[in-house]
N, C-alpha and C positions, 0 to 999 in steps of 0.2 A: 504493500500500500504506500501511496505517496500523498501527502497532504501539504499543499503549498498555496501561495498567495495569488496565483493566476492560473486559470484552467489550461492555457497553452503550456505553461511550465510544468504543471502537474502531469499533463498528458505526455510530455516529452520524457519525464522521469519514468512514468509507467511503461512507456515504450521500451526503455532500456531494460526494465525488469522482465518484460515479455520476451526480450531477445536473450535472456539468460544472464543479464548483468546483475551486479551486486547492488545493495542499497547505496553504497558509495558511488558507483557508476551513475545511478539514478540521481543522486544529489548533485553531481557535477552537471549533468544535463539540465536539471532544474535551474541551477544557478546561472548557467549560460543563457538560458531563455529569459529568466527573470531580468537579467541585465539589459535585455533588449526591450521587453514588453512592460517592465516595471522599473524604468531607469531612475525614477525618483527615489528608489529605496536601496538598491544594491547593484553590484556589477564588478567588472574587471578592475575598476579604479577604486575599489573599496577594500574592506577587510571583514573578518568574521571569526567565529569560533565554532568548532565542530567536535561533538562527542560521538564516538563510534564504539558500539558494542560488538566485539569479535566473539561469536558463539563458540568457535572451535577452540580458541585459546582461553575462553571464559575471561576475557580481559576488556576493561573499558579504557579506551584511548582518548585523550583530550588534546586537541590540536589548537594552538593559538596562532591565528593568521591576522592578528591585529596590525594596523598600520604603525609605523615608527616615525619619530621626528627626524628631520634631516640632520646630518652631521654638524651643520653650522648653526643649529638652533641654540638659543640662549633663553634663560628663564624669563626675560622681559619681552618675549615675542609678542604678547598681546597687551602690553602696557602702552597706553597712549602717551603723547608728549607732555600731558599734564600729570603724569604719574598714576592715572586711574585706569581701570580696565577699559579698553577701547570698545566702542559700540559693536555689537555682534556683526552686522552686515559689513562694517569696515574691516573686520577681521578676515573676511573672505577675499579682500582685494589682492590682486597680483599673485595669487597662489599661496598667500601666507598660511592658509589653513590646510593645505594639501599635505598629507602624510604619505610616506612610501607605501604604495598599495601592497596588500598581502594576499588577495584572493587568488591570483594565478598560481602563486607558490603553494597556497593551501590546497587547492584542487589537485595540483600535481603530486603533492606529498600524500594526500589521501589515496589517490589512484595508484601510486607506487606501492602502497601497502596493501590495498584491498580491492583494487580494480580487477575486473574479469574481462570486460570488453576492451578492444583497442581504444587508446586515448582519442584518436581521430573520430571514431564512431560516435563518441559522446557529444561532439560538436555539430553533428549533422542537422539535428532539429533546429538549432539556433541559426545556423548558417542559412538554411532554407527559408526560415521566417524573415531573416534580415534581407535576403535577396528578393524574395517574392512578395514580401509585405505581410502585415498582420493588421487586424482591425483594432483601432485605438479604443481602449476600454474607457468607460465613464470616469473611473477614478483618475486615470492619467490625464484625461482632458480637464477634469475639474481642478486638479492641482496646477496644471499649466495656466488655466484661466485665473485661478486665485492668486498665483504667484507672479503674474505678468508684470506688476509694478517693480518687483525685484529683478526678474529675469530679463527685462527689456534692456537693462544696462550690461548684460553679459553676452558678448558677441557669440560665444560658442553655443549658448542656448538658443539664440535667435536662428543661427544657421541650422541647428538640428531640429528644433521643435516648433518653429513659427513660419507662417507664410507672410511675405512682405508684399503689400499691394502696390499698384502703380503710384499711389499718392504717399507711399512710405508707411502706410498703416500696418500694424502688426496683428496677425490673427493666429492664436495658438492652434495646434492640432485639435480637431473636433472628434468627439465620440462617434464611432462608426466609420470614420474615414480610414483608408488603407495607408499605412506608413511603411516606407521602405528605408532601410539604413545600409546602403552599400558599403559605406566606410567601415561599419562594424562587421559586416560580412567578411570583408578583406582581413580585418584584424583577427577574427575567429579562424579564418583559413590559415593564416600565418601561425597562430598558436597551435592549431590542430596538426600542422605539418612539422613544426620546429620545436614544440613543447615550450615550457616556461623560460628556457634560455632566450627565446626571442623577445621576451618581456624584460628580463632582468639583465641580459648581457647583449641584446641584439637590437634589431631595427625598431621594434615597438618601444623599447625603453629609450632609445635615442629620440624617437618622436615625442615621447612624453617630456623628457628633460628639456628638449629644445622648445617645446610649446610653453612650458613654464618660464624658461629664460626669456622668451620673446614677450611674455605677458608681464614680466616683472615690473614692479614699481620703480620709478626713478629713485636714485640714492637720496635725493633731497626731500622725498615724501615725508610728511609728518609721521613720526613714529619710526622712521627708518625703514629701509628695504630689508625684508626678511631673507634668511637663507632658504633656498628652494630645493626641492628634490632634484638630485643630480644622478648621472649615470653611476657614480660611485655609491650613492645611497641605494640605488636599485641592486647593484651587484652585491652589496653587503647584506641584503635582506635575507632573513631566515625564519621559517616557521618554527615555533617552539612547542615541544611536547611538554605538557604540564601534568602534574598529579591532579586527577579529578577530585573535587570536594565531595566526599560521601559521608553520610551520617544516618543513623537509624531514625525513623519517624514512626512511632508506634510499631506495627509489625512489618513495616516496609523499610527499604533503604533508598534514600534520595541522593542522587549524584548530579552535580552541576559543575559549571566552569569555575575554576579558581582564578586568582589574579593573573594577568592584568585586568580581568573583569572583576567588578565588584558585585555583579548580579548574583552569582552563585552563592557567595559568602553571605550576602544579605538575606537571600531566600532561605538558606539553610538555618541562619540565625532566627528568622521569623518562625520557621516551623519548630525549632527547638524551644522557643518561647511558648508557642501555642500548644505544644505537647503537654503543658501543665494545666490545660483546661479541657473540659469535655465538649469539644466541638461537635462530635457526633450527636451527643445528647441534646445539645442546643438546637442543632439543625439550621438549615438555610433560611428559614423564615423568622429566626430570632434576631432582633436588633442587637442583642448582647453578643451574638456570635460575630457579627460584622464589626461591632465595637472592639472586640478582642483582637481581630485582625488589624484594625487601625492602630491600636495601642502597641501591638508587637511591631508593626511597621515603623512607628516613631523611633523605637529603640534600635531597630536594625539599621535604619537610615542614619541615625546619629553616629553609630560605630563605623558604618561604611564611609560616611563623609570624612571622618577624621583620619582613619587608619589605612585605607586601601589605596594602593598605587601599583605600578609595575614592580614585580618582585626582584627584578635585576637592580633596582634602585632603592627600594623601600622594604624594610623588614615588617611584613604584615603579621600582626600578632596571631600565633596559632591558637591562643587561648580564647579567641572570639567565639569558637565553637565548643569550648570546654563545657561539659554538662553542668558542673558546679557553678560556673560563671553564668550560664543561661538560667539556672534555677534561681540565682540571686537576682538577675535582671527581671525574671518573670514576676518576682515579688513586687516590682514597681508598677505592675499592671493592676488597676482597680477595676474589677468587672462592673462596678456600679457607677463609675465616673471617669471621665476623660482626664488625662494629665493637663495641668495648667501651663500652657506655653510650651516651647520647645524643650525636649529633654536633653540632658547632657550625655555625651558618650561615656561608656563605662571604662573601667580600668581592668582589662582582662589579665589573667595569669599568663606567664610566658611572654609578657610584652618586652620586646628587645629594641635596642637601637635608639635613635633620636626621638625626642618629643616632637609632635607635629601639631600644627594649628589648622583651623578651618580655612579653606580657600574660597574661590568663586569661579564657577564655570557655567557655561550656558545651558547644558543639559537639554539638548534638542531632541524631540521625538521624531523618529522615522524608522527605517530598517525593515527587514523581512525575515520570517522564520519558516522553516520546513521540517517536517517529521517524516521519516521513511523507515520501512521494515520490509525485508525480503523473505523468501521462502526458507532460507537457511536459519533465520532468526537474527541475522545481522540487523542492527538498528542504528539509525543516524538521526541525531538532533542537531540542527545546524542553523545558527543565526548569523545574518550577513547584513552589511550596511555600507552606505556612503555618507551616513550621518544625517544632515539636513535634507529636506526634499530637493533632489537634483544636486546634492553635495555642495561643492564649492561654487556651483554655477559655471564651472569650466569643464570642457570636454576635449578629448583628443582621439583621433581615429575612430570616431563614432560612439565612444562610451564616456560616461560621466566620471569626473574625478572627485574624490571625497573631500570633505572638510573636517576630517576627524580630529585634527589638532585642536579644534575648539572644544574638544572634550577635556583638554588640560585645564587646570586652574589658570585664569587670566592674571592672577597675582602670584608671585613666588613665595611671599611671606605673609603670615596672618596679621591683619591690622591689630594694633594694640599690643600684641605679645611679641611680634617679630619672629615668631617660630616659623620654621620652614613648612611649606605645604607639601603633603605626601604626593599630590598629583600635579606638582609644578612641572613646567616644560624643562626638558633636558635633551641633549643630542642623543639620538638612538633609542630614546625612551618610548614606551607604548602608553598612550593616554588611557586613563581609567575608563572603563566601559560599564554599562549596566546590562549588556547582553547576557542571557542566561539560558543557553540550551541545556535541557535537563532530562534525565532518564530516571524513572522510578522502577525499582526491582521488587518482585514479590518474595515470599519466604523461600521459594525454591531457587532464587537467584536469577530469575528470568525477567527481562524487561517487560513491564506491564503498563507503563505510561510514558509517552514521549511528549514533551511540551516545551514551548518557547513562544516569544512574542516580540514584535516591535513595540516602540513606545518611549524610547529614551529612558530616563530614570524610573518612569512608571512601570517598566518591564518587571521590576522586582515585585511590585504589588500584584500585577496581572498574573504572573506565573504562580506566586504563592497562593493566591486565591483559588486558582484553577486546580492546584494540587489538593487543597483542602476540599474543594467541591467533589473531586473525583474519588478521593480516598475516604475522608471522614463522612461526607454526605452521600456517597455512593452514586453520584450522578453519572450518566453515560457521557461519552466524549462531547456530543453536541450540546447537551444540557449544560455541561461545565463551561464551555466557551461562550455560551449565550447569556450567562448570568450578568447582572449589572456589575460594572467595574467600580472599584473603590480603592483609593490610594491616599496614604498620608506620608509625606516626606518630612515629617517632624515639624509640622505647621498646621495649616488648615486642612481639613479632610475634603478631598475631591471625590464627589459622587457623580456617576454618570446620569445625565438627564434621561428621562424615559418614564413610561407609565408606572414603574415601580418606585420612582424617586420620592413622591410626596410622603408616602407612609414610612419608608425607610429613613428619609431625612428627619421626619418628626421623631422617630424612635431613637435615632442617634443624638439628636439635639436634647432629648430628654435625659440622655446619659452624659451631657456636658460637651458634646462635640460641636465644633464650629464647622458647618458644612457648606461647601460651595458646589452648586450644580453646574456641570459643564459636559461638553462632548468629550468622550474618551475613546478614540478610535484604535483600540487594541487590534492586534492581528494574530490572535492565538491559533496555532495549528497543532492539533493533538492526535495521537494514536493511542487508543486504550485497548489492551488485550484482555479479552474475557474468555470464559469457558467455551463460548461458541465461535470465537474468531476475533477479528480486528474491527474496532469501531474507529471511524474517522470523525474528528471534530473540526469544523470549519467556521471561523469567526464570522458571524453575519455582518460585521461592520466593514468587511473587506470583500474581495472578489474571488476568494480562493475556491479550491476544489479538492475533494478526497477522491483519488483515482485508485481503484483496486479491483481485483477479480473476485 
């Protein structure tokens, strides 16, 4: 089964499974098509995290394909001339926000380990769609229309996604029209024939570096001209294998992505806190159950914000997931009343290294997630991103370039204390992410739930809520992804607008929560294994599909 954010991508992955390919083969085909048909969310110019369950070796492999900061980067990359964090959209100018992409290397590494079909075969669905064209989806058209004021100043975006009228007027691609991308077709053909070397050591990398250099800001630009991704940065890029974060949750084992992502550690911490409460007994209709998730979320986000960064640069406390630490933190949760104001980060055992202070980063919601399982039992949970919708607003050779460096703190030291920020910019460093591809195992040690989502920092709340829904409340995959979304990032509680909102909002406010109603376009894609087979859960807020036999 393949569950992904676009029907064309899900069908491409399913086609690989029908040809005898592995779940990894299918994931690669899905990603290549997503970069074409959902360019606002992910692609060759981005990065991602992949969890792979190898049933033969009974091993969970965790691959970090996150972007890295160029070698010339300094901690003040996003500090304006006035010493304050620069405005977000200015941080995109001249390639300042573009990190060294990791997706081509990540796909190649996964294929080297677990691919069954030839590498070039996996590219054929995307190449054909890029050459022959595909029908523009309503979501792509809606985002292009909504972001036209920002994108109209980005020449790369105009060339790819807009029509220019005789009078100079700009019209974005419309839902239902056929879009062809011959430049991307050529890029995919080169990658299919030459492999990732074409990107990191060859012609595609040369194109990328030259385009960034040609787009660079003048040296006298306010704030200074940033160091940009170079051929040398591309050649130095490596996928990192990480230890997956695994912890018991009641009778199950939950495994997610470790740092450089903060998503997994925060989700596992949330679940460790909720384990001290009877979520099953309360049930999904109880405002108290939702209140408990909100309060656990506050505590997990507080720890995540202070402590987590790239483990090559930051010593992330192992004690954040210590059972005794979580038991003490759980005592801070009052089932009858919300915490007053933001909660402080804890002091976990085994805390090592320097003290850190809070930073400031943009935390932009975008991204895409896919879940896949093949007949052998191999499972893949893969979250992938270019960060903001359409990334940096720059593109080369038909694909969008990320703006992932804006996931770093815009300030290198914490105001007031002067303490360093764990997520400060540094050369070669991976910015902290909230992406959280997750696999839950049953008591027999078999994958029984694959889950992940887009949504920026809200990913943490989306995924934790879905795990509680599937495990504690026993909901099927589709029911779990269709529940109302709720997230608290250690401040106001955000609750998704909808028919359920008035009664749940009132119930939460009676418990002392300050609630803000808003749209919360998660993109959860779930596979749940049951006694009768596989269930696919497709988030109704997006355009996804569950494809399986």
